[in-house]
C-alpha positions as CSV (number, residue, x, y, z in Angstrom):
1,E,0.0,0.0,0.0
2,V,1.3,3.4,-0.6
3,T,0.7,6.4,1.0
4,V,0.8,9.9,-0.1
5,L,2.4,11.9,2.7
6,P,1.9,16.0,2.8
7,G,5.1,17.8,1.8
8,R,6.9,20.3,3.6
9,H,8.6,22.5,1.4
10,R,9.2,25.9,-0.5
11,V,7.4,24.7,-2.9
12,P,4.4,21.9,-3.9
13,T,6.2,18.2,-2.8
14,V,5.2,15.3,-1.9
15,G,6.3,12.3,-0.2
16,Y,5.9,8.1,-0.5
17,L,5.5,5.7,2.1
18,F,5.0,2.2,0.8
19,S,3.7,-0.5,3.3
20,E,2.8,-4.1,3.8
21,V,-0.7,-4.9,5.0
22,K,-0.9,-7.7,6.9
23,H,-4.0,-9.5,8.5
24,K,-4.2,-10.9,11.8
25,L,-6.4,-12.5,14.2
26,K,-7.5,-10.2,16.9
27,D,-5.7,-11.2,20.4
28,E,-9.0,-11.6,22.5
29,F,-9.7,-14.6,19.9
30,L,-6.3,-16.3,19.8
31,D,-7.8,-19.1,22.5
32,R,-10.6,-20.0,19.9
33,S,-10.7,-23.1,17.6
34,G,-10.7,-22.4,13.9
35,A,-14.4,-23.5,13.8
36,D,-15.1,-20.8,16.5
37,I,-14.1,-18.3,14.5
38,A,-15.9,-19.8,11.0
39,A,-19.1,-19.9,12.8
40,M,-18.1,-16.0,14.2
41,R,-17.4,-15.0,10.7
42,G,-20.6,-16.1,9.6
43,K,-22.3,-14.4,12.3
44,G,-20.8,-10.7,11.0
45,V,-18.2,-10.9,13.6
46,E,-14.7,-8.7,13.2
47,V,-12.1,-11.0,13.9
48,M,-9.1,-9.8,12.0
49,R,-7.2,-6.6,12.9
50,R,-5.5,-4.4,10.2
51,E,-1.7,-4.2,10.6
52,E,0.3,-1.9,8.3
53,V,3.9,-2.5,8.1
54,P,6.2,0.5,6.9
55,L,8.9,-0.5,4.6
56,L,10.4,2.7,3.1
57,A,9.6,6.2,3.2
58,Y,11.0,8.3,1.5
59,P,9.7,12.1,1.9
60,G,11.3,13.9,-1.1
61,D,12.8,17.3,-0.4
62,C,11.7,18.6,2.3
63,G,12.2,20.3,5.8
64,E,13.0,19.5,9.5
65,D,8.8,20.0,9.8
66,I,8.5,16.8,7.8
67,F,9.1,15.3,11.5
68,A,6.2,16.3,13.1
69,A,4.0,16.1,10.2
70,C,5.1,12.9,9.3
71,P,6.0,10.7,12.4
72,E,5.2,7.7,10.9
73,I,9.0,8.1,8.7
74,F,11.0,7.3,11.9
75,R,9.2,3.3,12.3
76,A,9.7,1.9,8.4
77,R,12.3,-0.4,7.7
78,A,14.2,2.3,5.5
79,L,13.9,6.1,5.0
80,L,15.2,7.6,2.2
81,L,15.5,11.4,3.6
82,E,17.3,14.6,2.0
83,C,20.3,15.9,4.3
84,S,21.3,18.8,2.1
85,F,23.7,20.9,4.9
86,L,25.6,19.8,6.6
87,M,27.4,23.0,9.2
88,P,27.1,25.2,11.3
89,E,27.3,27.9,9.1
90,D,24.6,26.3,6.8
91,K,21.7,25.7,9.5
92,D,20.2,29.7,8.4
93,R,20.4,28.2,4.8
94,A,18.7,25.1,5.8
95,R,15.7,27.1,7.1
96,E,15.6,29.7,4.6
97,Y,14.9,27.1,1.4
98,A,13.6,24.5,3.8
99,H,15.9,21.1,3.6
100,I,17.2,19.3,6.2
101,H,20.3,20.0,8.4
102,L,22.4,17.0,9.9
103,D,21.3,18.8,13.3
104,D,18.0,18.5,12.9
105,I,18.7,14.7,12.3
106,L,21.4,15.0,15.6
107,E,18.4,16.8,17.8
108,R,16.2,13.5,16.6
109,A,18.7,10.6,16.9
110,D,16.7,8.7,19.2
111,L,14.0,8.9,17.3
112,F,14.6,7.1,14.2
113,E,13.3,3.6,14.7
114,N,14.5,2.4,10.8
115,E,17.2,-0.1,9.7
116,A,18.9,2.2,6.8
117,V,18.8,5.5,6.6
118,V,20.0,6.5,3.5
119,L,20.5,10.2,3.1
120,T,20.3,12.0,0.4
121,H,20.6,15.1,-1.7
122,F,23.5,17.1,-0.1
123,S,24.3,20.1,-1.5
124,Q,27.1,20.5,-3.9
125,R,29.2,22.2,-1.8
126,Y,30.5,19.6,-0.3
127,R,32.9,17.0,-0.7
128,P,31.9,13.3,-0.7
129,E,34.9,13.2,1.9
130,E,33.5,16.0,4.1
131,I,30.3,14.6,3.8
132,R,32.0,11.7,5.2
133,R,33.2,13.4,7.8
134,A,30.4,15.1,9.0
135,L,28.7,12.0,9.8
136,R,30.8,11.0,12.3
137,R,29.2,13.1,14.2
138,L,26.0,10.7,14.3
139,P,25.4,8.6,17.5
140,E,25.1,5.5,17.9
141,P,23.1,3.1,16.9
142,L,22.2,5.0,15.0
143,G,25.2,6.0,13.2
144,R,25.7,2.1,11.7
145,R,22.5,2.4,10.6
146,V,23.2,5.5,8.1
147,V,24.0,5.5,4.7
148,A,25.4,8.2,2.5
149,F,23.8,8.1,-1.2
150,L,27.2,9.9,-2.1
151,P,27.7,11.7,-6.2
């Protein structure tokens, strides 16, 4: 299932959340026999619950407001997230242009439950070695789950 995420950028944008949908037996019926469950279903009793497992989140071009607008991105197995700016002197530029700064990620490091976070959309002002060096600031365990998608 695909969910469109509301954009959080200077221009209209959207992102996407891809989820696996499962239908599982409700907890209160786990001790019931198959025959009992079939009988309840026949009477119109809702015995299943819907479970969404977020697999991949891609919020697109966005600023830090995306974290409050779409907290479900923290639970996706994989997150493709822009990180345009890295250096302290670029924080105001990140705000002005509605892009994510590395500090925005650092401030929320404990919220990322993702198995993998792929950082993208780095400003062309940074060389790959500068990006790698800046990303060393990420605390563990987040740091070992982050991959920089470099040019």
